[in-house]
C-alpha positions in Angstrom: 37.5 11.6 -5.4 34.0 12.6 -6.5 32.5 10.9 -3.4 35.1 12.3 -1.2 34.1 15.7 -2.1 30.3 15.3 -2.8 29.4 17.7 -0.1 31.5 20.4 -1.7 30.2 20.3 -5.3 29.4 23.8 -6.6 27.0 24.7 -9.2 27.8 23.4 -12.7 30.1 25.8 -14.3 30.5 26.1 -18.1 33.2 27.1 -20.4 33.3 31.0 -20.7 35.5 33.7 -21.9 35.5 36.3 -19.2 36.9 39.8 -19.6 40.0 38.6 -17.9 40.7 36.6 -21.1 41.9 39.8 -22.6 44.0 40.9 -19.7 47.7 41.1 -19.9 49.5 38.4 -18.0 52.9 38.9 -16.0 55.0 35.8 -16.7 58.6 34.5 -17.1 59.1 32.9 -20.6 61.7 31.8 -23.0 61.6 32.4 -26.8 64.5 30.1 -27.7 66.5 27.4 -25.8 69.8 28.4 -24.2 71.4 29.3 -20.7 70.0 31.9 -18.3 70.0 34.8 -20.7 67.0 33.4 -22.5 64.7 34.1 -19.6 62.6 37.0 -20.2 59.9 38.8 -18.1 56.7 39.9 -19.9 53.4 41.3 -19.0 51.8 40.5 -22.4 51.1 36.8 -22.1 47.5 36.1 -23.0 45.3 35.2 -20.1 44.7 31.4 -19.9 41.3 30.2 -20.9 39.6 26.8 -20.1 39.5 24.8 -23.4 38.3 21.5 -21.9 35.5 20.9 -19.4 37.8 19.1 -16.9 40.2 22.1 -16.5 40.6 24.7 -13.9 42.4 28.1 -13.8 44.6 28.6 -10.6 46.0 31.8 -9.5 49.6 31.1 -8.7 50.7 32.1 -5.2 54.0 30.4 -5.0 55.8 28.0 -7.4 59.3 26.3 -7.4 62.1 25.2 -9.6 63.2 21.8 -10.4 66.2 20.4 -12.3 63.8 19.6 -15.2 63.3 23.5 -15.5 67.1 24.0 -16.1 66.9 21.1 -18.7 64.0 22.3 -20.4 65.4 25.9 -20.6 68.4 24.3 -22.7 66.2 22.3 -24.9 66.3 18.9 -23.3 63.3 16.7 -24.3 62.1 19.1 -26.9 61.4 16.4 -29.5 59.3 14.4 -27.3 57.5 17.4 -25.6 56.6 18.9 -29.0 55.2 15.5 -30.0 53.0 15.6 -27.0 51.9 19.2 -27.5 50.9 18.4 -31.2 50.7 14.6 -31.6 48.8 14.9 -35.0 51.2 17.6 -36.4 48.3 19.7 -37.1 50.5 22.8 -37.0 53.4 23.3 -39.4 55.6 25.5 -37.2 57.2 25.0 -33.8 54.6 26.2 -31.3 56.1 26.0 -27.9 57.4 29.4 -27.8 56.9 31.7 -25.8 57.3 28.9 -23.3 56.7 29.3 -19.6 58.8 27.1 -17.3 58.0 25.9 -13.8 56.1 22.7 -12.7 54.9 23.3 -9.1 52.1 25.6 -8.1 50.3 26.3 -4.9 47.4 28.8 -5.4 43.6 29.3 -5.4 41.1 28.2 -7.9 39.6 31.0 -10.1 37.6 29.2 -12.7 36.2 25.6 -13.2 35.2 23.7 -16.3 31.7 22.2 -16.8 32.8 18.7 -15.5 34.8 19.8 -12.6 32.5 19.1 -9.6 35.2 18.5 -6.8 36.7 22.1 -6.8 35.1 25.5 -6.7 36.5 29.1 -7.1 38.3 30.0 -3.9 39.6 26.6 -3.0 43.4 26.3 -2.0 45.0 23.8 -4.2 48.4 22.5 -5.2 49.5 20.6 -8.3 52.5 19.5 -10.5 51.9 20.6 -14.2 53.2 18.1 -16.9 56.3 19.4 -18.8 54.4 19.6 -22.1 51.9 22.4 -20.8 52.6 26.1 -20.1 54.2 26.4 -16.7 53.8 28.0 -13.3 56.0 31.0 -13.4 53.1 33.2 -14.2 50.3 34.8 -12.3 47.7 32.2 -13.6 48.0 28.6 -14.9 45.5 26.1 -16.5 45.6 22.5 -15.2 43.3 19.5 -15.6 41.2 18.7 -12.7 42.7 15.3 -12.3 46.1 16.9 -11.8 45.0 19.1 -8.9 44.6 18.3 -5.2 43.5 20.4 -2.1 46.5 22.0 -0.5 47.7 20.6 2.7 45.9 22.7 5.4 49.1 22.8 7.6 51.2 24.3 5.0 51.5 27.9 3.5 51.5 28.3 -0.2 55.4 28.9 -0.1 55.7 25.5 1.8 53.3 23.6 -0.4 55.0 24.7 -3.6 58.1 22.9 -2.7 56.4 19.4 -2.8 54.1 18.4 -5.7 56.8 17.6 -8.5 59.4 15.9 -6.3 56.7 14.3 -4.4 54.9 12.7 -7.4 58.3 11.8 -9.0 59.2 9.9 -5.9 55.7 8.4 -5.6 55.9 7.1 -9.1 59.2 5.5 -8.4 58.5 4.0 -5.1 54.8 3.1 -5.3 53.8 3.0 -8.9 56.7 1.4 -10.4 58.4 0.0 -7.4 55.3 -1.5 -5.7 56.0 -0.2 -2.3 53.3 1.0 0.0 52.3 1.4 3.7 51.2 -2.2 3.8 54.3 -4.0 2.5 57.1 -1.6 3.3 57.5 -2.3 7.0 60.9 -3.7 8.0 62.2 -3.5 4.4 65.8 -2.3 3.8 65.7 0.7 1.3 68.7 2.4 -0.1 68.4 6.0 -1.5 71.2 7.3 -3.7 71.1 11.1 -3.9 69.1 11.4 -0.6 69.7 15.2 -0.2 68.0 16.4 -3.5 64.3 17.3 -3.8 63.2 13.9 -4.7 65.6 12.2 -2.3 64.4 14.1 0.8 60.9 13.4 0.0 61.7 9.6 -0.6 63.4 9.3 2.7 60.4 10.7 4.5 57.9 8.6 2.4 59.4 5.2 3.1 60.3 5.9 6.6 56.5 6.8 7.0 55.8 3.4 5.6 58.0 1.7 8.2 61.1 0.8 6.2 64.6 1.0 7.3 66.3 3.8 5.2 69.9 3.9 4.2 70.7 7.4 2.7 73.6 8.5 0.5 74.7 12.2 0.4 77.5 14.5 1.2 78.7 14.9 4.8 77.3 18.5 5.1 73.8 17.1 4.3 73.9 14.2 6.8 72.1 16.3 9.6 69.2 17.1 7.4 68.8 13.6 6.0 68.9 12.0 9.6 66.4 14.6 10.7 64.0 13.5 8.0 64.3 9.9 9.2 67.2 8.1 7.7 68.5 5.2 9.9 71.9 5.2 8.3 73.6 8.0 6.3 76.6 7.1 4.1 78.9 9.9 2.9 79.8 9.4 -0.6 82.9 11.5 -0.3 84.6 9.7 2.5 85.8 6.9 0.5 84.9 4.3 -2.1 81.0 4.4 -2.0 80.6 0.9 -3.5 83.1 -0.7 -0.9 81.2 1.3 2.0 77.8 -0.1 1.0 79.0 -3.6 0.6 79.8 -3.7 4.2 76.1 -3.4 4.9 73.4 -6.1 4.8 71.8 -6.4 1.3 68.8 -4.3 0.4 65.2 -5.0 -0.7 64.8 -1.8 -2.7 67.1 0.8 -4.3 66.1 4.3 -5.4 68.7 5.8 -7.7 68.7 9.5 -8.2 72.1 9.8 -9.5 72.5 7.3 -12.4 75.9 7.2 -14.2 78.4 4.7 -12.9 76.2 3.8 -9.9 74.1 1.4 -12.0 77.1 -0.7 -12.9 77.4 -1.9 -9.2 74.3 -0.9 -7.3 72.2 -3.9 -8.3 74.8 -6.2 -6.7 73.8 -4.7 -3.3 70.2 -6.3 -3.6 68.9 -9.4 -2.2 68.8 -11.9 -5.0 65.6 -14.1 -5.9 63.5 -12.3 -3.2 61.6 -9.8 -5.4 64.2 -7.0 -4.6 64.0 -4.0 -7.1 66.3 -1.3 -8.3 64.5 1.8 -9.9 66.3 4.6 -11.4 65.0 8.0 -12.3 68.0 8.6 -14.7 67.0 7.5 -18.1 67.9 8.0 -21.9 64.3 8.2 -23.0 64.2 12.0 -23.9 67.9 12.2 -24.9 67.4 9.3 -27.3 64.3 11.1 -28.9 66.3 14.4 -29.1 69.2 12.7 -30.8 67.7 10.0 -33.0 64.1 11.4 -33.6 60.8 10.0 -32.3 60.6 6.6 -34.0 64.3 5.6 -33.7 64.5 7.1 -30.2 61.6 5.1 -28.8 63.0 2.0 -30.6 66.3 2.5 -29.0 64.9 3.2 -25.6 62.7 0.0 -25.7 65.7 -2.2 -26.7 67.8 -0.7 -23.8 65.3 -1.1 -21.0 64.2 -4.6 -22.4 67.9 -5.8 -22.5 68.6 -4.5 -18.8 65.5 -5.9 -17.5 66.1 -9.2 -18.9 69.7 -9.3 -17.9 69.1 -8.5 -14.3 66.0 -10.6 -14.1 68.2 -13.6 -14.8 70.4 -12.7 -11.9 67.4 -12.6 -9.6 66.7 -8.9 -9.1 64.1 -6.5 -10.8 65.3 -3.4 -12.9 63.0 -0.5 -13.5 62.8 3.0 -15.0 60.6 5.6 -13.4 59.2 9.0 -14.5 57.3 11.9 -13.1 53.5 11.2 -13.4 51.0 14.0 -12.7 48.2 12.8 -10.4 45.6 14.6 -8.3 44.8 11.4 -6.4 48.4 10.8 -5.4 48.8 14.4 -4.2 45.6 13.6 -2.2 47.6 10.7 -0.3 50.6 12.9 -0.1 48.6 15.8 1.5 47.2 13.4 4.3 50.8 12.3 5.0 51.7 16.0 5.2 48.8 17.0 7.5 49.6 14.0 9.8 53.1 15.4 10.1 54.9 12.5 8.4 56.2 14.5 5.5 57.6 18.0 5.7 58.7 20.3 2.8 62.5 21.0 2.6 63.2 24.6 1.3 66.7 25.9 0.6 65.9 29.4 -0.4 62.8 31.5 -1.3 62.9 34.3 -4.2 60.5 36.8 -5.2 58.9 36.7 -8.7 61.2 39.5 -9.9 64.4 37.3 -9.0 63.5 34.2 -11.1 66.8 34.4 -13.2 68.7 34.6 -9.9 66.7 31.4 -8.6 67.7 29.6 -11.9 71.4 30.4 -11.1 71.0 29.3 -7.7 69.5 25.9 -8.9 72.3 25.7 -11.6 74.9 26.0 -8.9 73.9 22.6 -7.4 74.4 21.5 -3.9 71.1 22.8 -2.8 69.5 21.3 0.4 65.9 21.3 -0.5 63.8 23.2 -2.9 64.2 26.6 -4.6 60.8 28.3 -4.2 59.4 31.4 -6.1 57.0 33.6 -4.1 54.7 34.8 -7.0 52.5 37.2 -5.1 53.4 38.8 -1.8 50.0 38.0 -0.1 50.7 34.7 1.4 
């Protein structure tokens, strides 16, 4: 990345505490876990400062909501995330509150740390902020430089904010865990369960751009959208027994499961045996185990579960994998190229103003969205 942007290097910028560090910061926060009533608007959050030389401060133009925001609002994953926030347990009290939710950001770089050479103030960027950091439902957010990428030129901030988190989650599952890429995907049969959600709509476009034959599972009212995104076959899971419908089709080389639950019991039987075919699920018990059992026992239980399932299915001739969101600026670089080439487009269900964040959460909580719920943080787009 440094070579790619060598011609754009600004003067070295050190760490500094500007007068803005004392300015009140408009944000949506929670002070405890619960349902929608725990969301609170404040103008008193401390302005973020750069603590490490690889960090940047971004002025947030737009953000978006993901299912993980609903889960985090309710306390899901708190044990693991607090361990990540304070791995050495240097602080004796819980330190996550007040907690700002929101993972996606599209905005403009305001400040750069000393070692950041490939961005400069004024650059339009996008990123997905890891869930253990303060989020993007705020006027400004701090991110590591290696989590940030230049925003696709063809997208507005509103459009760009719909993609980073779902894009990187799908990229992790398909490319980093599943091993698919533009060189080996052509002609492969790919099944996507839960194809009309944020990750699903991105995954359909990505594997289609790489040349795969895509079978998408969604409800009938989403079929037009999913076909428009490139799916070759669309199966309505409400029109009959889904397992029986899929068994009538040729076997698959790859399955991405965004649904989980009972699908895992039969979905792997749809894969080609002894051919390197792979099933990847994004629905895992990792954070739940740590919440219920504690860090040590939760990690042990998780390891036993994934190990036993991997071995069980390997003996049957297929690969079983778990995937998670992974923050990555370089991966966003590749996604941005696909967006600017017209191969991937954002799918937006509804846009809310910054004052309507609780309403946006309720919209997401209601389910059945066709695309992302986006927050317009500032009006100047």
